[in-house]
Structure formats: C-alpha cells, structure tokens
C-alpha positions in Angstrom: 100.3 109.5 82.8 102.3 112.0 80.7 105.7 112.9 82.1 107.5 114.0 78.9 108.9 112.9 75.6 112.6 113.1 74.8 115.0 112.0 72.1 116.1 108.4 72.5 119.8 108.0 73.4 121.7 106.8 71.6 120.0 108.8 69.0 118.0 106.8 66.4 117.1 108.4 63.2 115.0 106.8 60.5 116.2 107.4 57.0 112.8 106.2 55.7 110.5 108.5 57.7 113.0 111.2 58.5 112.0 111.2 62.2 114.0 110.7 65.4 112.9 108.0 67.8 111.4 109.4 71.0 111.0 107.7 74.4 108.1 108.5 76.6 107.0 108.7 80.2 109.1 106.7 82.7 111.8 105.8 80.2 112.3 109.4 79.4 112.8 110.2 83.1 115.1 107.2 83.6 117.1 108.2 80.6 117.5 111.7 81.9 118.8 110.4 85.3 121.3 108.2 83.5 122.5 111.0 81.3 123.0 113.4 84.2 124.9 110.8 86.2 127.1 109.5 83.4 128.0 113.0 82.1 131.0 114.6 83.7 130.2 118.0 85.2 131.1 120.6 82.6 131.1 118.1 79.7 128.0 119.7 78.1 129.1 122.7 76.1 127.3 125.8 77.2 126.2 124.4 80.6 129.1 123.9 83.0 126.8 122.7 85.8 125.2 119.8 83.9 126.4 116.4 84.9 127.9 114.9 88.0 131.2 113.9 89.7 130.1 110.3 89.9 132.8 108.8 87.6 135.5 110.5 89.6 134.1 109.2 92.8 133.9 105.6 91.4 137.6 105.6 90.7 138.4 105.8 94.4 138.9 103.0 96.8 135.4 102.0 98.1 134.8 102.8 101.8 131.6 103.4 103.8 132.4 107.2 103.6 132.7 107.0 99.8 129.4 105.1 99.6 127.8 108.1 101.4 129.5 110.6 99.1 128.3 108.6 96.0 124.7 108.5 97.2 124.8 112.3 98.0 126.4 113.1 94.6 123.6 111.2 92.8 120.8 112.8 94.8 122.2 116.3 94.6 123.1 116.1 90.9 119.7 114.8 89.8 117.6 116.8 92.2 119.2 120.1 91.0 119.1 119.3 87.3 115.8 117.4 86.7 112.9 119.2 88.3 110.5 116.4 87.5 111.9 114.0 90.1 113.1 113.7 93.7 115.7 111.3 94.9 116.4 110.5 98.5 120.1 109.7 98.9 119.3 107.1 101.7 117.3 105.0 99.2 120.1 104.6 96.7 121.8 101.2 96.6 125.5 100.9 95.6 127.0 97.5 95.1 130.4 96.7 93.6 132.9 94.0 92.7 136.4 94.2 91.2 135.2 95.3 87.8 131.7 96.7 88.1 129.7 99.2 90.1 125.9 98.8 90.2 123.5 101.6 91.2 119.8 101.3 91.9 118.4 104.8 92.0 114.8 105.0 93.2 113.0 108.2 92.3 109.7 109.9 92.9 107.9 112.1 90.4 107.2 115.4 92.0 103.9 116.1 90.3 102.2 112.7 90.8 104.1 111.1 93.7 104.6 108.0 91.4 107.8 106.0 92.3 110.1 103.9 90.2 113.8 103.3 89.9 116.5 103.1 87.3 119.5 100.8 87.4 122.9 101.8 86.2 125.9 99.4 85.7 129.3 101.0 85.2 132.4 99.0 84.2 135.4 100.3 86.1 137.6 99.3 83.1 135.7 101.7 80.9 136.7 104.6 83.2 140.4 104.0 83.1 142.2 106.7 81.2 139.1 108.9 81.2 140.9 111.6 83.4 
C-alpha cells in the first residue's frame, strides 16, 4: 500500500546519518492535508494558490452558515491541491468551544478507494494577531 513518502514536518534532520526523516503512506497524506489547511493561501513563496482561508474563517463568530463555509473551504482547498485524495464537505465534522476548534476530516484515496481521516485541533488564541 504505497501512497507516497514525504519529509516529516516539523523537519527532523539527523546529524549522525545526515538524512532527513520521512513519513510514509497514510501519515504522508494526513500531513499534506494538515499543511494545506493550516497554511494561509499565498503564504508559500512561488505558489500563491497553495493553502486555504481556514484560519480567517475560524476567526469569525460561529454560525450554521459559517460551519458550511468551513467545510466547503476544507474540501475545495484539499481537493484542488492534493490529487491523491477526495474529501466530501458533508463528511467533515467541526466542533468548537471558547478556545479551540476541532476538525475531523475524512478522506478517500482516489487510486485505491481506501478511507481514513485526519484530526486537526486549532487553538483560537494562537490565531490572534496573525492578521
């Protein structure tokens, strides 16, 4: 079940072996999803379309309409930037309290149909002053 290998984030480099730690298979896909969603669109130099508007949306007052916007932003961002996976916006779970937003993002691998999910927890305090 080979999906891909990618560099582990945060980057881990061994001074002894001179090699960078890699993650494999589902962890690589989950890591890619998290990186796309937690990167502000335009933040990656040279690729103005990489990332999402998720952090901006999470700064707003939560309403049923905003929950739908968040789900759509997650699905649209990942589906357009990682061709290995498909995310259905209706399957995404968003829960929140005063300080934290939790996302459960189910995904399906396009090549195999295999399904899994990735969980993301975002502290609202960490986003204050980011814009």
